[in-house]
Structure formats: structure tokens, C-alpha cells
C-alpha positions in Angstrom: -9.6 44.6 22.6 -8.4 47.0 25.7 -5.9 44.9 26.7 -4.4 45.9 23.0 -4.4 49.5 23.7 -2.6 48.4 26.9 0.1 46.4 25.1 0.4 49.1 22.3 1.0 51.7 25.0 3.3 49.7 26.7 5.2 49.0 23.5 5.3 52.9 22.9 6.7 53.9 26.7 9.3 51.0 26.9 12.8 53.2 26.0 14.6 49.2 24.6 13.8 45.7 24.1 15.2 44.7 28.0 13.1 47.4 28.9 10.2 46.1 27.0 10.9 42.7 28.2 11.2 43.9 32.0 7.4 45.3 31.0 5.7 41.8 29.7 6.0 38.8 29.7 6.4 36.3 27.4 3.6 34.3 27.9 1.7 38.1 27.4 3.4 37.8 24.2 2.1 35.2 22.7 -1.5 36.0 23.9 -1.4 38.8 22.5 0.0 37.6 19.3 -3.0 34.6 19.0 -5.4 37.9 20.0 -4.1 39.0 16.7 -3.8 36.2 14.3 -7.3 34.5 15.3 -8.8 37.6 15.4 -10.2 39.3 18.7 -12.7 36.7 19.8 -9.9 33.7 19.9 -10.0 35.1 23.9 -13.7 33.9 24.2 -13.1 30.2 24.1 -12.5 29.8 27.5 -16.2 31.4 28.2 -17.2 29.0 25.1 -15.4 25.9 26.3 -16.9 26.0 29.9 -20.2 27.4 29.3 -22.9 24.4 28.4 -25.1 26.5 26.5 -23.4 25.3 22.9 -24.3 22.3 20.5 -20.9 21.2 20.8 -20.5 20.9 24.8 -24.4 20.7 25.9 -24.5 16.8 25.5 -20.8 16.0 26.9 -22.2 18.1 30.2 -25.7 16.4 30.5 -23.9 13.3 30.4 -21.9 14.0 33.3 -21.4 17.0 34.6 -19.0 16.3 36.7 -16.6 14.8 34.4 -17.3 18.6 32.5 -16.2 20.4 35.8 -12.7 18.0 36.1 -11.9 17.9 32.7 -13.0 21.4 31.3 -13.4 23.7 33.9 -11.1 23.2 36.8 -8.0 22.3 34.9 -8.8 25.9 33.5 -9.3 27.7 37.0 -5.8 26.0 38.2 -4.4 27.2 34.9 -1.2 29.6 36.0 -1.7 32.7 33.8 -2.0 36.7 34.4 -5.8 38.0 34.9 -6.1 41.2 33.7 -8.2 43.5 35.1 -9.7 47.2 35.8 -7.8 49.3 38.6 -10.5 49.3 41.4 -12.7 46.8 39.9 -14.8 44.1 41.7 -12.9 41.8 39.3 -10.0 42.4 40.8 -10.9 41.8 44.4 -12.2 39.0 43.3 -10.3 37.2 41.3 -6.7 37.9 44.0 -9.8 36.4 46.3 -10.6 33.7 44.4 -7.4 32.6 42.3 -4.6 33.2 44.4 -2.3 31.6 41.7 -3.0 33.5 39.2 -1.0 36.9 38.7 -3.0 40.0 38.5 -2.2 43.1 36.2 -4.0 45.9 36.2 -5.1 47.5 32.5 -7.1 50.9 31.9 -7.5 50.1 28.2 -6.2 53.4 27.1 -8.9 55.5 28.6 -8.2 58.3 30.2 -8.3 57.9 34.7 -10.9 59.3 36.2 
């Protein structure tokens, strides 16, 4: 959970509550709380929801691929939410190009900068 390390570092680096709230949005805090409350794999739910490899979604996908894409994949693609990427990564460039409506935030995962 490298995102947790970044979040905890932001908490520690903040001067006070107002400073912290200026650095981290309410939705980012809720997302972190959900990850902590529902175990680290909570955020894997997107991958599991859109991947038709699981038994619980394979049938609906095979029955109506266009409907599956419209009902499951497209709403997640359209959702306005922060995307977390490593600085200078291919993921950052892709996210900015493919999802211009989603804010992109660089994280370092708590790893030392090279």
C-alpha cells in the first residue's frame, strides 16, 4: 500500500489540520479510510469489476459484451477521481492523455528519490 505511505507522510508533514486539508481532499481521505477499513485489496475491486475472467462476471460479459462495457467499464472510465501515478512514469503520461477529466497526483510510495 504505497499510497498509505504517501498519505501518512502528508499527515506527518502537515503543520495543522488546515494545512493537511489543503494537501489532501476529502475523497482521498475517504478512499484511504476505506482501504484501511476493508483491507488493502479493496482498491482491486475496479480490476475485478471490469475483468470478465471471474466466474461472477464472465456470464454477463459473454451474454452482452457491449452492455457490460456500457454498464460496468464506461462508468468507471467516466468517473471523476484522482489517479495516483509515479513521477515520470508511462502511467502518468497515459492517464493524462486517456483520462483528462481525472486529476493526476504523483506519489513516490515512500521510496527515496533516485
